[in-house]
N, C-alpha and C positions, 0 to 999 in steps of 0.2 A: 906598467898600467894596463888594466884590461878594458878594452874598448869593445863595443859591439855594434853591429849593423844589421839592417834588415833590407828586404827587396820588395818592391811593389811592381806587380805585373803591368805591362803595356800591351794591349791586344790590338789586332788589326780589325778592319770592317767585318770581317767574317767571325770575329770573337776568338781567332786564334793568337796564340802568344807570339809577340813580335820581339820584345825586349823586356828588360827590367830596369828599375831605376833603383840605384843603391842609396840607401839613406842612413845617415848617422844616427845611433840610438844612444849615444852618451857613455858614460861609465859611472862608476860608484860616486864620483865626486863631482862630475861635470854633467849636467842635464842639458837639454837642447836650448834653454834660455840663458845658459851660462858659459856658453862656448862660442868663439868666432867662427865665421865661415871657413877660415883658413884651416883652423884647427879640425873642423867637422870634416872638410874634404880630405885632409891629410890622413885623418883617421880611417876613413872609408877606404882610400886607396891603399894604405899601408895593410889594413886587415884583409882586403879583398885580393891584393896582387902580391904582397910580400910576405904576409903570414900564412894565408890560406891558398889553396889552389883555386883561382878564379873559376875554373870550370865547375867546381863543386858548388859555387853559389849561383853562377849564371845558367848552367845547363846548356852551354854552348850557344847562348844568345848575347846580343849586345848589351852593354850596361850603360845607362845614363848616369853621369856623375856630375853634380854641381860643381862648378868652378868660379870663385869669387874673382874680383879684379886683379888682386895682387898675384894670385897663382897663374892667371892667364897671362899676365905681363912677364912673368918668369918662364913661361913656356912650359910648365910642369906637365901638361898632357902629353908631350913628346916623350916622357919617361915610361909610357905605357902603350901597349899595342893598339894600333888604330883599328884592328878587327874587332876589338872586344870593348872599346871605349867610345862613347858618344859624349862629346864635350858640351855640357849643358851650361850656357851663359846665364848666369842669374840676372833677375830684372833689375837690380840696383847697380849692375855694371855700367859705367859711363863709356860711351864710344869714343874713348880717347885715342889719339894716334897710336899709342903703344898697344891698345887692345885691338884695334883694327888691324894693326900690322900682324899681331900674334895669331889673330883668327884667319888672316890671309895665308900665313905660312902653314898653319894647321889645315887649312882647306886644301892647299897646294900639295901637302904631305899625304892627303887621303883621309883625314879625319872627318867624321860626320860632326856637324854643329847644330845644336838645338838652342833656340832662344826660349827662355823659361818666363812663364806669367806674362807673356807679351801684352803690352799695350802700345799701340802705334804712336810714333813720334818722328817727325821728319829727320831728326838727327840720327835715327837708327837705320836709315837707308843703306849705309855702307855695310852694316852687319847682315842685313837682309840679303844683300847681294851674295854674301858668303854662306849664309845658313841653308841647311838642308830640311830642317823641321822647326815649326813654330808652335810653341805650346800656349794655349788659352785657357784660363780657368773659367769655365762655363757657369760656375755658381756665383763667382765674384763678380763677373762682368755683365752688365745689362745687355739684354738681347739686341737692342739697336746698336749699341757699341760693338757688339760681335759682328753683326751684319756689315756695318761700315768698315770694320777692320778686315773682314774677308774680302770685300770688294777691293780695298787697297792691296792685299796680299796676292790678289789674282794676278797682278803685274809681275810677281816674282815667282821664281821655279822652286816652291817650298811645298812640303807636305804639312798638313795641319793636325795638331794633336790636342784633343780635348782632355782637360784635366778636371778632377773632382766629379766624375761621372758616377753618380750614385744610384740611379734608377734606370730601369729599361726605357722609360719615356725619355730621360735626357739622353741616352744612347741613340734611341731612334731620331730624336730631334737634331743631335749633332750629326748623324749620318746623313740626313737631309741637306744639312747645310754645306757638307762636302769634306768633313773631317775624315782623315785615313786612319788615324790612331786614337786609342782611348785609354785612359788611365783612371781608375777608380775601382769601386767594388759592386757595381751595377749587377755583375754576373753572379754574385753570391746571394742574391735575393730571389724569392719565387716571382716568376713573371706573372703568374696569377694565382690569387689565393680564393679558392671556391671549391665546393664539393664537386668532384668529377670521378669518373670511372677509370681506374688505371688500365692500361693496356694488359693483355694476358701475360705477356713477357715480364713487365714490370711487376705484376702482381705475384708471379711465381717467385721472382727474385726477391721480393719483399717477405714472402713467406720462408724462403731459404735462409734469408737474412736473421729472421726470427728463429729459426731452427739453430744456426751455428752460434747464436747469442746465448742460448741456453747452457747452463753449466753441466747439465746432464747429457749433452750431446754424445751420441755414439760415435766414437772415433772411426768405426768401419763405415758408417755413412759418409763421413768426411772423405775417406780413401776413395770410396766409389764415385763421389762427385768428381774428384780429380781425375781418375783414371778414365772416366767416360766423357771428359770435356777436354778437347784438344787445345782449345784457347787457354784454359786455366793451367794445363800441363806446360805449355809453351812459356806462359808468363812466370810460372813457378821456376823453371829452369833458368830462365833469364834473370830472375830476381836473386836466386842463390848463387849464381855466378857473375853477379855485378860486383862493382869495386866495393860496395858497401860491406860485404862480407870477408873481403881479402883471402878468399879460399886458395889453398895451394893445390887442390885437386878438384877437377871440374865434376859437377853433378851430372849424371847421365841417365839415371833411372828414377821412376816415380818412387820406388821402394826407398832408394837412397835420399831422395829429397824429403820424403816424410820422415825417415829415421833422423835426418839432420835437424829438421825444424822442431819436431816434437809436438805433441797434442796441442798444446796452448797456441804455439806459433802457427801451427797448421790451420786452426780455427780462425786465427786473425788474419791469415792470408786470404782464406776464402772470403771473409768479410770484405777485404779490400777489393777483391776481384768484383763481387757483387756491387759494391759502390761504384766501381769504374763502370759496370754494365748499366747500372741505373742512370748514370749521367752521360750516356753515349750521345745525346742530343744537345748537350751543354758544352760551353767552352772547356777545352781540355784543362785550362789553368784551374777550374773549379775543383777538379779532382786532385791536382797537385797541391792546391792550397789546403784541402781538408786532410791530405796525408801529412803535410807539414804540421798542421794543428794537432792531429792525433798524437804523433810522436813527440811534439813539443810538450804537449799536456803531460803525457807519460813521464818524460824526463823532468819536468818540473816536479812532478809528484815524487820522484825518486830523490830529487834535491832538497825537497821540503822536509822540515822537522815533523810535520803533522804525520800521524800514523794513518795511512791512507792507501787504498788499493790502486796502485799506478795502472793496472791493466783496465780498470774501470775508467779511468781518466782517457786512457787511449780511445776506448769505445765512444765516450763522450765527445771527444775531438772528432772522431770519425763521422758521428751522426749529426754534427752541428750544422751541416748544410744539407741534410735530407730534404727540407722543405723546398730549398732552391732546385734540387735535382728532381724532385717529383711534381713541383708546382702544387703543393698542398700545405695546409695549415699543419705546423709542427705538432700541435695538440692532437690532431687526428692521426697523424703517422704514429705516435708514441703509444697510442691504444693498441697497435698490432704488434708492438716489440716488447718482449719480456726482460727489459732493463730495470735496474734498481730506481727506486723513488728519487734517489740523490742525483741521479744522472738525468732523469726526467725534469726534475725541478731546474737543473742547470741548463738544459737544453731550451727551457721556456724562461730562462734568464730570471728565475725567482731567486731572492736572497739566500745565500748559503756558501759553504766552503767550496763545494764543487764549482758553483757559478764563478767564483773568484778565479779559480785554475782556469776556467774557460775565457774569461775576460782578459787575462794577461796576453795570450797570444793574439787575441783580436785587437786589443789596444796596441800591441806591438806592431802588428801588420800596418795599422793605420796612422802611425806616428803620433799617437795620442799619449805623449810623454806624461802629462798631468794626471793621467788616469793610471797609466802603467806603473809608475814608480810606487805610489802607495799600495798598490795591489801586491806588487812584489814583496814590499815590506810585510804585508799582511800574511803573506804565504811563508815568510821567513827563509826565502831563497836568496843566496848571496848573489850580488851583481856580477861577479867574476864568472859565475857559472851559466849565465844566461846566454851569453855568446856561443859557448860550446853546445849547449842544448839546442839552440836555434840551428847552428850549422849542421849538427848531427841529424836533426829532423829533415833538413834540406837534402842532405845526402841520402838519407832514407827514401824520401819521395823520389829522388832522381834514380835510385836504384831500381824501384818498381816500375817508373815510367820511361 
């Protein structure tokens, strides 16, 4: 049976990647509302650690994994490396003698323990003594309750993680309250939407992005861009020599690299480097996310029976967070880019087939199964192909970064 999972980033106070939470995404027959916690966790663990190389998914970061009561009592976390798994105790787990004993043994063995969707109760004190991280849903929990909870938690040696952080205002508020980690997509949105003048560097980059997006771009111009830019040359070599390509022979010259990539892929690589440069003052996870989106969109296009240009879907995914990178309105940005009307409509989330292709990875990222499943059916993509598409996209982004 084909299972698939996704990951959600957890950032630190400096908006740098700290860890990922691995999340169950169901299969063809069992969606999130039809599967038990035990099945979901077992699926995530087997997919991440037994079927696939965990490093492909985690990028050498810790992975938070939800553990329901039964799997904790059976000491299942001990079957997986403590350096890669953070044991997330679900909010409905009762602090029974077996659970407390299991957490004590895990703590003693060196595993990190996180309490999910935490709401304070005196009976949870034994678990708090063993926990390293406490997760609080800042959207579902009233502010006065959060403040009261933080006061009680100040007596324990735990780090605070704010969940469902969707705006910069929420991030800043949680930061002031003393949270150390943040989970949510606040970093995917523009911090300011207003007319502003771009810095000279970003203006040049946007012009260059427009140039490489044109179908009639002169390949010689692209060659010159690479040869005169040490940073792009270095990244090109690193990318081509990454595990993503599984090359038998190392690429050592610009000429060799250009010949290996070809015109289309060379243009695409430069677009990726420009996107990375435009987002230099943003959280690194923003670039990683957009790279995964771009490749995911392209692979979905190739898997779909719709006759569609998959390379356009790649560009669409790649540009889907330009507004957050530049802190500008998407409509203003698109006026300077020679992309097709279908791509423009999708980036503005107007109805259409391209928009459906873009909404699939977005809903997948955000655990919106009620949205994701019908969209996938609309595209005609088989469920069993989704996991492969997603993991390939993650490998692709890891290879670049």
